[in-house]
N, C-alpha and C positions, 0 to 999 in steps of 0.2 A: 494407413492405420498405425504403423510403427512410429511415424513422426508424431502423429496426434497423441499417442500414448506417452511418448517421451516428453512432449511439451507439457502434458498434464502431470505426469508422475515425477518429473525431475525438476520442476520449477522450484527454485531456491536451492537446488543441489548443483545444477549445471548453470553456466553463465547464460543470461538472457540473450546476449549477442549470438551465442551458438544456437540456442533453442529457436530464436526468431529468424535465423538466417541459414547458416551452412548445414544445419541438420538435414534438410531436405536432400541436398546433393550427397551428403555423407552416407545417409541411410540407404538411398537409392543405389549408390556405388557398392555398398556392402552387399546388398542382395544380388545385384548383377554379378559381382565377383563370386559370390557363394554358389549361385546356380550354374555358373559357367565352369567353375574349377573343382568343385567337390564331386566325388563319386556318389551317385544317387542312392546307392545302398548303404552309405555311411552317414546319411543325415535324413532327418524327417521334419517336415513342417505340417503341423496340425492346425486346421482352421475351425473357428466357431462362427457360425452365421445365424443371423435372425432371418426372417422372411425378406428383409429389405437391405441388410448390410452385414459386412464383416464386423464382428463384435469382439473377437479375440484370436490370438494365435500363439502357438508354442513352436520352438525350433530346438531340435536335439542334434548335437554333433558328436559322433562317436570318437573322433580322432583329435579333438582339440587339445586335450590334456589327459591321455589314457592313465596317467599316474593316479588320477582321481576317478576314473571311469568315464561314463558318458556325461557330456556337458549339456545341461538345459540352458542353452545360450539365450533364449528369449522366452518370456511368458508375459504376454500383455493382454489386458482386457480393457475395453473402453470404459470410461468412468460410469456411464449410465447402466452398465451391465455388471458392475462389481457387486459382490455379496449375493450373487444369485447362483453360484455353483459353476460358473463358466471356467474360472481358473482351476478349480479342482478337477473338472472334466478334462481340460486340456493337459494338466499335469498327469492325470491318470492314463490318458491315451499315450502320452510320451513314455511313461513308465512301462506300460505294457509292451510298447515297441522295443524298449531297451532290453527287457526280459527276453523277448524273442530273438533280438539281433545279437546280443552279447550276454547270454545267461551267466549269472553270478557277478556281473559288474555292478558297482554302485553308480549313483547319479550325483553330480555336483553342479553347483552354480555359483556365480559371483553376483553379489547384490551391493548396491551403494549403501554404505554404512548408515547414511542419513535417511534412507528410504524405509522409514519405520513401518509404514503400512505393509509393504512386502515382507519385511522381516517378521512382523507378527504372524503373517500367513505361513511363512516357512517354519517359524518356531512352533506353531500349532500343529504342523505336520511332522514334527519330530526331527527336523533338520539339525545337524550338529555343526556348529561353527568351529572350523579347524584352522583358519588363518585370517589375518588382517593385513591388508596391504594398501599403500597409497599407489594407485595405478595411473599412468598417463593414458587417458581416454583418447585424446587427440593431442597434437602438438601444442604444448602449453596448458592443457586442461588436465589437471590432476585431481583425482577423486579418491577418497578413502572407501575401500570396499572390503567385504567379508566373504569368505568362502564357506558355503554350506555343503555338507555331504550327507547322503542317505546310503547306508551300507546294505540294509535289509529292504529290498524293493517290495517284497510281499507285505511287510509291515507298513510301508509307505502307502501301498494300494489300500490297505485296510484303513489307515488313517484318512485317506482321501474319501473313501466310501462312507465311513462312519462318523465323520466329524460333525459334532453338534455344536462346536465352538463357532461363533460368528467370525468369519474370515472376510477380508476385504478384497480378495481377488475373485 
């Protein structure tokens, strides 16, 4: 699911050679490493499923960059399930977990600057852009990214629950 979401969401942002090839192994290796090396109480993976398939997931890492609080490292929803509240539900569950695991911490995430659909979603939820960086995703693949932060997680939960704005996640 992660690979399928990246291929859809990042077409035109990441090289086709990467999306059509090495992404499968690279994403698989990332998850194998994550599940074998991280302490289970310091990360969360939330799944959204239909009756027949996985339709979205979110992953929160508490220790990736504590300077900015918990990191929402992944939030992906399959294209056919976007704009149906799946992304809001996943982000809400992740936020509730952070509140219980590390009360008072903010949440942050990095998003590709050119990922306008995701940026509209995060903007509508009150995310504050605090940094811009060109980051090396993989050897030789550089992408401009922005850092979003939410300091008030109760307000974020309220925005997630009460959003009447059409959002794409």
